[in-house]
N, C-alpha and C positions, 0 to 999 in steps of 0.2 A: 524953491521950485516945488510945485504941487505934483504929486504922483498919483496916478489912478491905481487903486489896488487891483490886483489880478486874481482871478479865481483859478485854483489849480485845475488842470485838465482832468476830467473824470475818465476812468478807464472805459474803453469801448464796451458797451453792453453786448453780451452774446445774443445771437439771434435765437428766437424761440424755436423749440423743437418741432419738427414736422412729423406728425403721427396721426393715426386714425384709431379710434376705439369704438367698435360697433358691437354692442352686446345684445344677445337674444334675451327674450323674456325669461325671468326666473320667478317661480312661485314656490316658496318654501314654507312649510308649516312644521313647528316643533312643539313637542309637549304631549302630555297625556291625553289631551283632547284633539290631537291632530287627525285621528281617524274620522272624526265628525267632519273635518275639512275635506277629507278624501271623498266622502259621499257628495259633498257640495261640488267639488271639482269634477267628479265624474258626470254629474248632471249638467254642469256648466258646459261641458264638452259634448253633450248629447249622447253619453254612454248609458246604455240600459242593460248590456250583457258583457260585463267585464270578466276577464279570466285572469286568475293568479298564476304567475310563473315563478317557480322557486326550486330549491333543492330539497332532497328528502329530509335532511335534518331540520330545516326551517319548517317544513310541512308538519313535522311531528312535534313542534314546539308548542308550549302553552299559549304563546302570544297569538298564534293563528286563530284560536277560538274567539278572541276579541275582534279580530279582523273579519272573520266570517259573520259574526253577529252584527257588526257595524254595516256590512254590505247588504245583508238580507237578500232581497230579491234581485239586487243588482249583480250578484255573483253568478256567472254562467258556468263556472267550473274551475278546477285547479289542475295544473300540470307540474308535477315535481320532478322534471327530467333534467334540470340544470346540472351541469358537471363542470369541474374546474377547467379553465382555459377555453370553454365554449367550443367543444368539438362539433364538426359539421353534423354528425349523426344526431346529436342532442338537439341542435337547432332545427333540423328537419322534423324531429319528433314533435317539438313544440309548435312548429308551423302547421303540422297536420292536425294537432289538437285545436289550434285557433280556428282552422277552417271547419272542422267537424262540429264545433260548438257554436259556430256563427258568431264569434266574439266581435264586439264593436269597440273594445278597449282592452288594454293590457296593464296589469299591475305586477311589476317585477319586485319580488321580495327577496332580499339577500344582499350579497356583495356584488362586486363588479361583474362577475360571470353571469349573474342573474339578469342584470340590466342589459349586458351585451347580447345574451341569448334571446331575450325578449325583443330587442330592437332588430337583430338579424332575422329572427323568425318572421317578424312583421314585414320586413323587406321582401323575403322570399314569398310570402303569401301574396303580396301586392304585385311584385314584378314577374312572377311565374317563370323564372329562369333559375338555373343552378347558381350557387354563390361564385363559382369560378368565372362565370360570365359577368358578374356584377362587381367584382373587386377591383381595387386600384392595382395597376400593373406598371412595372418599370419598362420603358421603351428602350430600343436599341441606342437611342441618343443619350441615355442616362436619366432623362426626365421621367416624371411619373404622370400617369393619366388615370382619372377617376371617371367612370361612366356616369352619365346623368340618369338618375333614378326618379322618373317623373310621376309614377303612380302614387295616388294618395295612400297614406299609411295610417294604421290604427293608432289612436292616441296612447301615449305611454305615461305611466305613473310609477313612481319608485318609492318603496319603503326600505331604506338601507338597514342592514345589520352590521356592516363594517364601514369604516371610512374609506372612501374612494373618490378620486377626481373624475372617474368615468361616468358618474350619474348624470352630469350635466352636458355630456358630450353628444356629438352627432355621428361619431365613428364607432364601428363595431368590428373588432378584430376576432375572427373565429379561426379554427385550425382544422386542417384536413386530418381525418383519421388515418393512422398509419404513418403518413409522411411527416405530419406535424407542420406542414407548410401553412404560413400565416396568410389569411385572406382578409384584407381590410376593406370593409364596406362603409361608404360614407353617404349619409343622407340627412340633411338638416331637418327633414320632416319627422325624424324619429327622436328628436330631442324630447326629454320629459316635459310633459305639461305641468307637472308639479311633483315635489319631493316632500316626503313626510318623515320627520325624525321623531320616532316614538320610543319612549324609554324601554318598553317591554321587548321590542325588537332589537334595540341596540344592546340589550343584555344577553341575547341568545348566542352570539358568536363566541367561540373559545378565545381566551386572552391572547394566545399566540397568533391567531388569525388576525385579530385586531392590530396587534403589534406589527406584523409584516405588512398589512395594508397601510398602516401609518408610516412605515419606512418608505413605501412607494410614494406617498404624499410628500414626504420629506425630500426625496430625491427629485421628483418631478418639479417641486417648487423651486429648488435650488437651480435646476437647469433652466427653468423659465426666467429666473432672476438674472442668470448669466446671458440670456439671449439679447442680441442687439435690437430685437423687435419688442422688447419689454417697455411698454409705455407707462406714464405715471399712474394711470388708473389701475392697470394690471399690477404694477409694483405695489401699490397700497394693499391690494387683496393678497398678493403673494407673501408680503412681509408679515401680515397678520396670520396667514396660514402657517408660516414657518414658526412664529412665536407660539401659536397654539399647539403645534405638533411637538415642539421642544418641551413645552410645559407638561403635556399629558402623555407622551409616548411611553413613559416608564410606569404608568399606573392604569393599565386597561383592565383591571379586575372586573368581573361581571357585575358586582354590586356597586361599582363606581360609575353610575350613570352619567354624572356630571362630566367626568373625564372622557367618557365615550362620546357624549354629545359634542364636547370640544373638538375631538379628533374628527368627528363627522362633519362639523362645520368647517374645519380646516380643509377637509377633502373637497367640499363644495367651493370654497374660496380658491383653492388650487385649481380646480377644474375651470372656474371662470377666469382666473388670472392667466391660465395657459392658452386661452383662445387665440391670442395674438402671436405668441412665439414659443409655445411650450414644447416639451420633449427635447431630446438631444442624444448624445452618444451613449450615456448610461442607459436611457430607455431603449435605445436600439439594441444594445448588447443584452439587456435583460430579456427583450423579446426573443432574441436568438438563442439564449441560453436556457430560459425558463422551462420550455417543454422538453429539452434534452435532459436536464438535470432533475426534472419534476420538482422544481423549486419555485416558490412565489417570486413574482417580479420584484417585490419590495426588498426581499432578502438579497437577490442578485444586485439590485441597484445599490444597496448599502455597501456591497463589496467593491463594485467597479467605480462608483462615483468619485472617490478621492483621486483615482488615477485619471479619469476623464477631466476632472477639474484642473489637474496639473497640466494635462495636454492642452486644454483650452486657454491657459493663462495668457498667452499673447493677445487674445481677443477679449478677455473677460476680467482683467485685473481691476477695473473700476468698480465692479460689483462686489468684490471680496469683503469690503468693510461692512456693507449693509447686511450681507449674509452672516458674517461672524457676529455682528451685534445682535441680530435677531435670534441667533442661537445662544446668546448669553455670554459671549466672550467680552471681557472688559476692553475698552478702547486703550491702545497704547498712548502714553502721555504725549499730548500735543499733536497727535495724528488725526487728520480729518478722515472721514469715511472713504475718501478717494485715494488716500495714501497707504491704505493697508495692502499687504501682499496676499496673493492667493493662499500662501502657506497658512495665514491666520484663519481663513475660512475653512481650510482643510483640517486644521487643528481643532477648531470648534466642532466640526462635523464628527471627526473621529473620536473626540472626547464623549460626545453624546451617544454615539453608537456603541462605544466600548462598555458603557454602563448597562446596556441591554443584554449583554452576554450572547450575542448572535455570532454565527461564523463570520470570519473576516477574510477568507481566501476562497477562491473558486475550487481549489482541491478539496476544501472542507465540506462542500456540498455535492461532491461526486462528479465534478467536471474533470474529464481526462485531458491531459496536456495534448494528446493526439487529436482531440476534437477542436482545438482552438482555431486552426486554420479554417475548418468548415464553418465555425461560428462567425469568423470575420467575413467570409464570403457571403453567408446568409444575411448578415447585418447590412451589407451594402445594398441589398434589395429591399430594405425596409423604408417605407415612405418617410418615417421620422428622420432619416438621415439628412434630408434637405433642410431640416430645422436646426441642425447642429450649429453651435456658435462658431466653429472653425471647420473648414473643409478637411476631409479626411479620406484616405484610401485604405484598401484592405490591408496593406502592409503596416500602416500606422495603427490600425485597429488591432492587428496581431501583437504589436508591441505593447499596447495597453493591456491586452488580455494576458500576456506573459507576465507583466508586472503585477496583475491582480491574482495570478495563479499561485 
């Protein structure tokens, strides 16, 4: 009897993922000749009177002479009023300078606060209303609402001195003087038209400031990789951002321009990769703690992130292997990246941070245990809470804070 050979049934193919990846334009120039590109980009955007916005230390740096020389007659003036955490008073001062000098473009020079201050000041100039009337607010329903900011905005250009994911963003979080209340302004028209990584400016920041900014990139990248909204395109950028940060975070000496450039590129990749689902519980807690403890968000993130990762584990376990591998942890024998436990990713993270010699507990940066309840309540009003991988209430946030304290 003749039999017909049968073909083993193949396993059902999984359906393709459903996702969208919509990316805004990015024009980035790196190298010693990047200031020549700045002049071309200003002219391409019709700018003839650009104003520099920076802090006092950057204004006094040797690198500024090269920028002033490159701009020539395109420079309308300088405003060195940027302050850490972008207080409203500083933003109002920059807005007044932009108006008085009739600026038609803004060049933010410095770290994240410089870029945020420049964007927020441009919003105030255009919208003619106080920031409290323009910020995202939490409704009684628990949802968040962002007003439409329709007025045209001044073109933004950025020359970073520290690594930050905020240079490519459309959001600007500023803080009320006195109360410290966080006011989040969102306007896609304030995205940077171009970013310029110049070695002279990357060398200006103190090593500790570069390190804490890099810690912020590290935390934000990991939270975005944990997000259920992380699509394959975002994941590629985020994983390389994590690799670069892990590689260079321990060597931000001023004369190591290559490492500083690597960290700056990681910040840009993180910023782009977090467009779809960035931010999370660690970012929310850092926002609520930072101004209270006068600590950099990156430092706070490094303290609370292991605890938020453990809390998120029921929703994020599948991302642990990718995170641990990007941080340099060897793969367990025979384990696929989807079989790793969250503990592996936390182990890799804590091993990296331990080598930096930074504080590891909230009490070590001046946070009082009596403040933890207020921090949890403030965190619940932060817009980033809606992007967390796992839903959370104030009581659960308090448990995380107690564990980190």
